[in-house]
PLY file of the C-alpha trace (Angstrom):
ply
format ascii 1.0
element vertex 493
property float x
property float y
property float z
element edge 492
property int vertex1
property int vertex2
end_header
0.06 -0.01 0.05
1.72 3.03 -1.25
1.29 6.87 0.06
3.26 8.86 -2.51
3.23 12.69 -2.07
1.92 15.01 -4.83
4.26 15.40 -7.68
4.23 19.05 -7.45
5.15 19.05 -3.64
7.75 16.53 -4.77
9.22 19.14 -7.34
9.49 21.91 -4.98
11.37 19.77 -2.45
13.65 18.56 -4.87
14.23 21.94 -6.52
15.36 23.08 -3.28
17.75 20.51 -2.51
19.13 18.90 -5.91
20.65 20.35 -8.77
18.82 18.70 -11.71
19.97 17.21 -14.89
20.01 19.79 -17.81
16.71 19.16 -20.07
14.57 18.38 -17.31
12.72 21.46 -16.59
8.99 22.30 -16.59
7.84 22.98 -20.31
11.00 21.79 -21.61
11.76 19.08 -23.97
11.30 15.33 -23.15
13.98 14.05 -20.70
17.12 13.09 -22.70
17.76 9.34 -23.63
19.98 7.09 -21.65
21.76 4.01 -22.70
19.38 1.20 -22.37
20.17 -1.78 -20.09
21.14 -5.17 -21.43
18.12 -7.52 -22.10
17.39 -11.07 -22.25
14.58 -12.71 -24.11
11.80 -14.44 -22.40
9.40 -15.61 -24.83
5.89 -16.96 -23.90
4.29 -19.93 -25.43
2.48 -19.15 -28.65
3.55 -15.44 -28.56
6.05 -13.57 -30.32
9.44 -13.11 -28.47
9.43 -10.06 -26.03
12.53 -8.58 -24.35
12.69 -7.85 -20.82
14.93 -5.28 -19.62
17.19 -6.79 -16.89
18.44 -5.11 -13.75
21.82 -5.90 -12.40
20.87 -6.03 -8.83
17.53 -7.51 -7.75
17.24 -5.80 -4.18
15.99 -2.39 -4.21
13.50 -0.22 -2.47
10.69 2.36 -2.62
11.04 5.68 -1.20
9.43 9.00 -0.50
11.12 11.56 -2.90
10.55 14.61 -0.74
13.20 13.19 1.55
15.88 12.36 -1.39
18.47 14.34 0.15
18.63 12.10 3.42
18.15 8.89 1.24
20.47 9.63 -1.66
23.85 8.35 -0.17
22.24 5.03 0.84
20.33 4.62 -2.47
23.41 4.83 -4.27
24.37 1.51 -2.55
21.41 -0.14 -4.49
22.45 0.95 -7.94
21.58 -1.40 -10.39
18.05 -2.11 -8.83
14.67 -0.99 -9.88
12.13 1.10 -8.20
8.51 2.52 -9.31
6.73 5.91 -9.20
2.86 6.02 -9.07
1.75 8.60 -11.06
-2.14 9.86 -11.48
-3.67 11.22 -14.60
-5.81 13.54 -12.59
-2.88 14.95 -10.88
-0.53 15.52 -13.76
-3.38 16.99 -15.83
-5.59 18.96 -13.41
-7.07 20.99 -16.22
-7.66 19.18 -19.60
-5.01 19.86 -22.07
-2.59 21.28 -19.52
-0.55 18.45 -18.38
2.42 19.40 -15.63
5.36 16.85 -15.97
7.81 18.97 -13.76
7.64 16.61 -10.65
8.05 13.36 -12.79
10.53 14.88 -14.87
12.83 15.73 -11.73
12.23 12.16 -10.69
13.13 10.63 -13.76
16.42 12.48 -13.89
17.14 11.61 -10.46
16.51 7.93 -10.88
18.90 7.79 -13.67
21.53 9.65 -11.75
21.12 7.08 -8.98
21.81 4.16 -11.48
18.33 2.92 -10.75
15.74 1.79 -13.44
12.35 3.56 -12.92
9.20 1.64 -13.84
5.87 3.81 -13.81
2.36 2.87 -12.30
-0.21 4.71 -14.20
-3.58 5.45 -12.31
-6.43 7.63 -13.25
-7.74 9.10 -9.91
-11.08 10.77 -9.97
-11.56 14.09 -11.49
-12.82 15.79 -14.90
-11.33 12.67 -16.76
-13.45 10.35 -14.73
-16.51 12.17 -13.65
-17.86 11.47 -10.16
-16.86 12.52 -6.75
-14.09 10.64 -4.81
-15.25 8.38 -1.79
-11.73 7.52 -0.53
-8.78 10.04 0.24
-5.49 8.99 1.63
-2.55 10.77 3.32
-1.51 14.30 3.28
-1.64 14.33 -0.53
-5.21 13.53 -0.54
-4.96 10.65 -2.99
-8.15 9.11 -4.41
-9.09 5.83 -5.60
-9.28 5.62 -9.52
-12.44 5.36 -11.69
-13.14 4.48 -15.26
-12.39 7.33 -17.77
-15.30 8.93 -19.28
-13.49 9.02 -22.77
-11.13 6.01 -23.24
-9.49 7.64 -26.20
-8.50 10.55 -24.08
-7.21 7.94 -21.62
-5.15 6.48 -24.35
-3.74 9.73 -25.36
-2.65 10.28 -21.88
-0.94 7.00 -21.89
0.67 7.54 -25.25
2.30 10.87 -23.82
3.58 9.11 -20.67
5.32 6.53 -22.86
6.63 8.97 -25.45
8.06 11.14 -22.76
9.72 8.77 -20.38
10.52 5.79 -22.72
13.64 7.78 -24.21
14.65 8.09 -20.37
14.75 4.16 -20.06
11.36 3.67 -18.64
10.28 0.12 -20.09
7.59 -0.93 -17.68
4.23 0.41 -17.06
1.80 -1.04 -14.36
-1.84 -0.11 -14.75
-3.37 1.16 -11.58
-2.68 -0.05 -8.12
-4.24 -3.02 -6.05
-7.41 -2.69 -7.77
-9.06 -5.27 -5.32
-9.23 -2.52 -2.78
-12.22 0.06 -3.10
-10.02 2.75 -1.95
-7.91 2.22 -5.09
-10.38 1.16 -7.69
-14.16 2.32 -7.96
-15.04 0.28 -10.80
-15.52 -3.47 -11.59
-13.14 -6.22 -12.62
-14.58 -6.06 -16.02
-13.79 -2.17 -16.26
-10.52 -3.00 -14.97
-9.67 -5.35 -17.70
-11.24 -2.91 -20.32
-8.95 -0.30 -19.00
-5.88 -2.49 -19.09
-6.51 -3.65 -22.49
-6.82 -0.04 -23.93
-3.52 1.04 -22.09
-1.63 -2.23 -23.15
-2.74 -1.52 -26.76
-1.63 2.03 -26.69
1.81 1.20 -24.76
2.82 -1.39 -27.28
2.03 0.72 -30.11
4.17 3.70 -29.00
7.08 1.72 -27.61
7.31 -2.02 -28.95
10.15 -2.60 -26.23
7.82 -1.53 -23.57
6.31 -4.25 -20.94
2.61 -4.09 -19.48
2.46 -4.96 -15.82
-0.58 -5.56 -13.95
-1.87 -3.53 -11.08
-0.17 -5.40 -8.12
-2.94 -7.15 -6.23
-2.57 -6.50 -2.48
-0.66 -8.84 -0.01
-3.80 -9.90 1.86
-5.82 -10.64 -1.32
-2.82 -12.81 -2.45
-2.99 -14.84 0.87
-6.77 -15.30 0.39
-5.96 -16.62 -3.04
-3.33 -19.01 -1.95
-5.94 -20.39 0.43
-8.74 -20.52 -2.02
-6.93 -22.45 -4.69
-6.10 -25.17 -2.12
-9.64 -25.39 -0.86
-11.03 -25.42 -4.59
-8.32 -28.51 -5.24
-9.77 -30.22 -2.18
-6.57 -29.74 -0.03
-8.30 -28.27 3.04
-5.75 -29.05 5.68
-2.96 -27.70 3.61
-5.34 -24.63 2.98
-5.84 -24.09 6.63
-2.00 -24.39 7.26
-1.20 -21.99 4.44
-3.65 -19.38 5.61
-2.10 -19.55 9.44
1.37 -19.26 8.05
0.47 -16.41 5.85
-1.57 -14.40 8.15
0.02 -15.10 11.40
0.55 -11.32 12.03
-2.69 -10.06 10.52
-5.36 -11.86 12.32
-7.71 -9.31 13.79
-5.95 -6.31 12.31
-8.71 -5.75 9.69
-11.66 -6.90 11.71
-13.37 -9.91 10.63
-11.86 -9.82 7.15
-8.83 -11.60 8.44
-10.12 -13.84 11.38
-8.24 -16.66 12.94
-8.89 -19.82 11.19
-8.75 -23.39 12.76
-11.18 -25.30 10.76
-12.75 -25.61 7.44
-16.00 -23.86 8.14
-14.20 -20.77 9.49
-11.84 -20.65 6.37
-14.82 -20.88 4.07
-16.47 -17.90 5.97
-13.23 -15.83 5.76
-12.73 -16.45 1.96
-16.66 -15.60 1.58
-16.88 -12.11 3.08
-17.54 -9.38 0.65
-14.11 -7.73 0.83
-12.36 -11.20 0.33
-14.69 -12.31 -2.46
-13.86 -9.05 -4.33
-10.32 -9.70 -3.98
-10.68 -13.13 -5.47
-12.59 -11.66 -8.30
-9.80 -9.20 -9.10
-7.16 -11.72 -8.74
-9.00 -14.03 -11.17
-9.31 -11.05 -13.76
-5.65 -10.47 -13.21
-4.72 -13.95 -14.05
-7.01 -13.83 -17.00
-5.05 -10.76 -18.35
-1.83 -12.47 -17.81
-3.07 -15.91 -19.49
-4.16 -13.95 -22.73
-0.76 -12.10 -22.74
-2.40 -8.78 -22.22
-0.13 -8.19 -19.22
3.53 -9.12 -19.94
4.78 -8.93 -16.15
3.23 -10.13 -12.89
3.52 -7.97 -9.82
3.41 -9.23 -6.45
2.84 -7.33 -3.14
3.92 -9.28 0.02
4.24 -7.85 3.62
3.98 -10.96 5.72
5.87 -13.08 7.83
8.81 -14.86 5.85
7.24 -18.42 6.48
4.18 -17.24 4.05
6.84 -16.92 1.17
6.67 -20.67 0.50
2.96 -20.83 0.03
3.00 -17.75 -2.00
5.48 -19.09 -4.44
3.55 -22.43 -4.93
0.44 -20.26 -5.78
2.50 -18.20 -8.21
3.89 -21.05 -9.86
0.51 -22.72 -10.31
-1.35 -19.66 -11.79
1.25 -17.89 -13.81
2.02 -18.62 -17.45
5.33 -20.19 -18.00
7.76 -17.66 -19.18
5.93 -14.70 -17.46
8.40 -12.61 -15.18
7.21 -11.89 -11.78
8.48 -8.99 -9.93
7.82 -7.82 -6.37
7.17 -4.33 -6.38
6.33 -4.19 -2.77
7.76 -6.01 -0.24
8.05 -5.34 3.52
6.95 -6.18 7.06
3.42 -5.48 7.94
3.53 -5.77 11.90
1.09 -3.44 13.78
2.81 -2.81 17.29
5.44 -5.05 16.38
8.05 -5.79 19.25
10.80 -7.26 17.34
14.36 -5.76 18.02
16.30 -4.40 15.15
18.50 -7.43 14.81
15.37 -9.87 14.49
13.59 -7.48 12.06
16.86 -7.31 9.99
17.29 -11.15 9.96
13.55 -11.50 9.04
14.06 -9.07 6.22
17.02 -11.11 4.85
15.06 -14.28 4.87
12.10 -12.85 3.14
13.93 -11.29 0.34
16.39 -14.31 -0.15
13.46 -16.64 -0.40
11.79 -14.56 -3.05
15.04 -14.06 -5.00
15.44 -18.00 -4.79
11.89 -18.63 -6.01
12.37 -16.74 -9.20
11.20 -13.17 -8.21
13.47 -11.10 -10.42
12.94 -7.53 -8.85
12.30 -7.00 -5.18
11.70 -3.61 -3.77
11.47 -3.13 -0.07
8.92 -0.59 0.96
9.51 1.81 2.83
12.95 2.55 2.73
12.11 4.71 5.77
8.67 5.21 7.37
7.09 8.57 7.86
6.82 9.52 11.38
3.85 11.81 10.71
1.77 9.00 9.05
-1.86 8.49 9.71
-1.37 5.26 11.97
0.96 6.98 14.21
3.28 4.20 14.60
5.79 2.06 12.34
3.35 -0.33 10.93
5.73 -1.25 8.06
9.39 -1.51 8.89
11.75 0.61 7.20
15.44 0.03 6.35
16.57 3.48 7.51
15.47 5.82 10.33
13.32 8.78 9.27
16.29 10.91 8.99
18.11 8.58 6.58
20.20 6.97 9.35
21.11 3.47 8.28
19.45 0.60 10.30
20.87 -2.89 10.56
18.33 -3.93 8.14
19.63 -1.42 5.67
23.07 -2.51 5.96
22.20 -6.07 5.45
20.05 -5.26 2.22
23.05 -3.19 0.91
25.17 -6.21 1.49
22.83 -8.49 -0.45
22.94 -5.95 -3.17
26.58 -6.13 -3.33
26.61 -9.72 -3.44
23.92 -10.14 -6.19
25.01 -7.33 -8.57
25.70 -8.62 -12.15
25.50 -12.00 -10.76
23.16 -14.91 -11.62
20.57 -15.87 -9.02
20.11 -19.51 -8.32
18.18 -21.66 -5.66
20.13 -23.91 -3.37
20.50 -27.52 -4.62
17.93 -29.99 -3.74
20.58 -32.09 -1.96
20.52 -29.42 1.09
16.68 -29.29 1.29
15.53 -29.62 4.93
18.85 -28.61 6.18
19.72 -25.17 4.70
17.48 -22.53 3.20
18.83 -19.40 1.34
19.92 -18.39 -2.17
23.14 -18.25 -4.10
24.59 -15.57 -6.50
26.94 -16.67 -9.06
29.56 -14.44 -10.70
32.30 -15.83 -12.86
33.95 -18.43 -11.04
32.93 -17.14 -7.60
29.71 -18.14 -5.75
28.16 -16.22 -2.70
25.62 -18.06 -0.66
22.91 -16.48 1.74
22.40 -19.24 4.06
20.58 -20.11 7.26
19.61 -23.30 9.05
16.14 -24.82 7.97
15.71 -26.33 11.58
17.14 -25.66 15.00
20.25 -27.73 14.26
23.31 -25.89 13.22
24.74 -27.04 9.85
28.45 -27.08 9.05
29.44 -26.12 5.46
33.49 -27.33 5.03
35.68 -24.80 3.84
36.51 -24.44 0.16
39.22 -22.63 -2.13
39.10 -19.17 -1.51
36.26 -19.64 1.25
35.22 -16.47 3.14
32.28 -15.96 5.36
30.68 -13.59 7.84
27.48 -11.75 8.76
25.19 -10.42 6.10
26.26 -6.89 5.33
29.56 -7.25 7.22
33.28 -7.42 5.86
33.90 -11.48 5.34
36.79 -13.26 7.13
38.80 -16.58 6.27
36.41 -19.45 6.51
38.93 -21.58 8.33
37.99 -25.15 9.01
34.23 -24.53 7.89
31.14 -22.38 8.63
28.69 -23.19 11.07
25.27 -22.08 9.92
22.59 -21.33 12.49
19.10 -19.74 12.06
20.97 -16.35 11.61
21.73 -15.77 7.87
25.38 -15.76 6.83
27.28 -15.00 3.75
29.74 -17.58 2.38
31.95 -16.98 -0.54
34.10 -19.31 -2.42
35.88 -19.87 -5.79
33.63 -22.90 -6.51
30.23 -23.89 -8.17
27.45 -23.89 -5.66
27.02 -27.69 -5.91
30.62 -28.31 -5.03
30.39 -25.73 -1.89
27.63 -27.70 -0.44
28.49 -31.20 -1.61
29.89 -32.08 1.80
27.30 -30.26 3.93
27.02 -32.06 7.48
0 1
1 2
2 3
3 4
4 5
5 6
6 7
7 8
8 9
9 10
10 11
11 12
12 13
13 14
14 15
15 16
16 17
17 18
18 19
19 20
20 21
21 22
22 23
23 24
24 25
25 26
26 27
27 28
28 29
29 30
30 31
31 32
32 33
33 34
34 35
35 36
36 37
37 38
38 39
39 40
40 41
41 42
42 43
43 44
44 45
45 46
46 47
47 48
48 49
49 50
50 51
51 52
52 53
53 54
54 55
55 56
56 57
57 58
58 59
59 60
60 61
61 62
62 63
63 64
64 65
65 66
66 67
67 68
68 69
69 70
70 71
71 72
72 73
73 74
74 75
75 76
76 77
77 78
78 79
79 80
80 81
81 82
82 83
83 84
84 85
85 86
86 87
87 88
88 89
89 90
90 91
91 92
92 93
93 94
94 95
95 96
96 97
97 98
98 99
99 100
100 101
101 102
102 103
103 104
104 105
105 106
106 107
107 108
108 109
109 110
110 111
111 112
112 113
113 114
114 115
115 116
116 117
117 118
118 119
119 120
120 121
121 122
122 123
123 124
124 125
125 126
126 127
127 128
128 129
129 130
130 131
131 132
132 133
133 134
134 135
135 136
136 137
137 138
138 139
139 140
140 141
141 142
142 143
143 144
144 145
145 146
146 147
147 148
148 149
149 150
150 151
151 152
152 153
153 154
154 155
155 156
156 157
157 158
158 159
159 160
160 161
161 162
162 163
163 164
164 165
165 166
166 167
167 168
168 169
169 170
170 171
171 172
172 173
173 174
174 175
175 176
176 177
177 178
178 179
179 180
180 181
181 182
182 183
183 184
184 185
185 186
186 187
187 188
188 189
189 190
190 191
191 192
192 193
193 194
194 195
195 196
196 197
197 198
198 199
199 200
200 201
201 202
202 203
203 204
204 205
205 206
206 207
207 208
208 209
209 210
210 211
211 212
212 213
213 214
214 215
215 216
216 217
217 218
218 219
219 220
220 221
221 222
222 223
223 224
224 225
225 226
226 227
227 228
228 229
229 230
230 231
231 232
232 233
233 234
234 235
235 236
236 237
237 238
238 239
239 240
240 241
241 242
242 243
243 244
244 245
245 246
246 247
247 248
248 249
249 250
250 251
251 252
252 253
253 254
254 255
255 256
256 257
257 258
258 259
259 260
260 261
261 262
262 263
263 264
264 265
265 266
266 267
267 268
268 269
269 270
270 271
271 272
272 273
273 274
274 275
275 276
276 277
277 278
278 279
279 280
280 281
281 282
282 283
283 284
284 285
285 286
286 287
287 288
288 289
289 290
290 291
291 292
292 293
293 294
294 295
295 296
296 297
297 298
298 299
299 300
300 301
301 302
302 303
303 304
304 305
305 306
306 307
307 308
308 309
309 310
310 311
311 312
312 313
313 314
314 315
315 316
316 317
317 318
318 319
319 320
320 321
321 322
322 323
323 324
324 325
325 326
326 327
327 328
328 329
329 330
330 331
331 332
332 333
333 334
334 335
335 336
336 337
337 338
338 339
339 340
340 341
341 342
342 343
343 344
344 345
345 346
346 347
347 348
348 349
349 350
350 351
351 352
352 353
353 354
354 355
355 356
356 357
357 358
358 359
359 360
360 361
361 362
362 363
363 364
364 365
365 366
366 367
367 368
368 369
369 370
370 371
371 372
372 373
373 374
374 375
375 376
376 377
377 378
378 379
379 380
380 381
381 382
382 383
383 384
384 385
385 386
386 387
387 388
388 389
389 390
390 391
391 392
392 393
393 394
394 395
395 396
396 397
397 398
398 399
399 400
400 401
401 402
402 403
403 404
404 405
405 406
406 407
407 408
408 409
409 410
410 411
411 412
412 413
413 414
414 415
415 416
416 417
417 418
418 419
419 420
420 421
421 422
422 423
423 424
424 425
425 426
426 427
427 428
428 429
429 430
430 431
431 432
432 433
433 434
434 435
435 436
436 437
437 438
438 439
439 440
440 441
441 442
442 443
443 444
444 445
445 446
446 447
447 448
448 449
449 450
450 451
451 452
452 453
453 454
454 455
455 456
456 457
457 458
458 459
459 460
460 461
461 462
462 463
463 464
464 465
465 466
466 467
467 468
468 469
469 470
470 471
471 472
472 473
473 474
474 475
475 476
476 477
477 478
478 479
479 480
480 481
481 482
482 483
483 484
484 485
485 486
486 487
487 488
488 489
489 490
490 491
491 492
């Protein structure tokens, strides 16, 4: 769930603190082109080949641009990653025919300067372009839900202008709306959403053949309901209950009866059948239909749960995503209302969450928020930040930067099946060197014998000689050696 500030406010804040790249001024020309990242081909079955722009570092973050001055030094440590910015037609074009690109131009320029790939999330909002009156407003910026445009051709012209303006700056992925399963984000029906996506996709591809269309990113809670619902429909009720309990262990009761405690089949079916959760399942189904017919190129995941919820989520994604479809996690974090975890345990959990997602084939993972806003409506840090509000690096931030260093320009691979049940983690292979993030899959320590060039240490800290070997506990460690992953783990005991 994002709370971006107004683009005009962002522009004012950035203008006061940042010297902008030439050519990115209000009313000026489009931002200058930048060299395109490398690409690999990921064709879908029965469809022409399409290219996916590759980031060199899967671990990134999402941040508040009005605090860029505080965050800039840390963000440079995440170079090679991707982030996104949410924009609204109603906000950019407050008066028909008079768009103001100032804030977004500045964001595009600064993102390039950081060495981070920018994706855009295009929303309509509620205004002259949609008619009606907003029913939901959020945050100091008074963000509203989106509604179906009254003139679809006018909407397509706006989408075309976005792609024409920011494609030359390296933007290649465009998500249509945000968490449409929530009425506070989308006022229309699933069918209307599908119609909007098809119109946007047609325009995006016609304007930039290299561009990719991304779904709205169904909410983390809705994905959990989808996990349980699929297992119930398959007749795997005990497995559905176990998955629900693992996924929602921190959510029960946080939304009244929408996420109740579940110990039996009847309770689970009632939970899935509430008006809110039924709506979420309908929007999840229409999202998957857009993926199945290749209207959408990339699946966007949001995940804010305990790391033990990653396994059932990955099982669900494998079962419901067309082969060859990239899956990216644009929003990952820790939702923990009144959480009492200490900084070390919160950091460890972050490492486990993002490592498991990467090992499961999620190609981009953006932590949200980079730093929480102490003036938020909740009045507390419901979603855990990597940095303090003033930009001071926390242990979690240091660890994510360490993962980024290990993964940059490397091939991400899961651990071999030979260590299943003993070790969890992920591996990054670069040239003849392998860097592993490892923790014990049980309460039993596991010893990894030393190999050629072996070095080990805490995630985010300098590595030392591995000596006689590395003892792996439930706290993740980094292990680096000049060997293939299989050989490093061949003699695990």
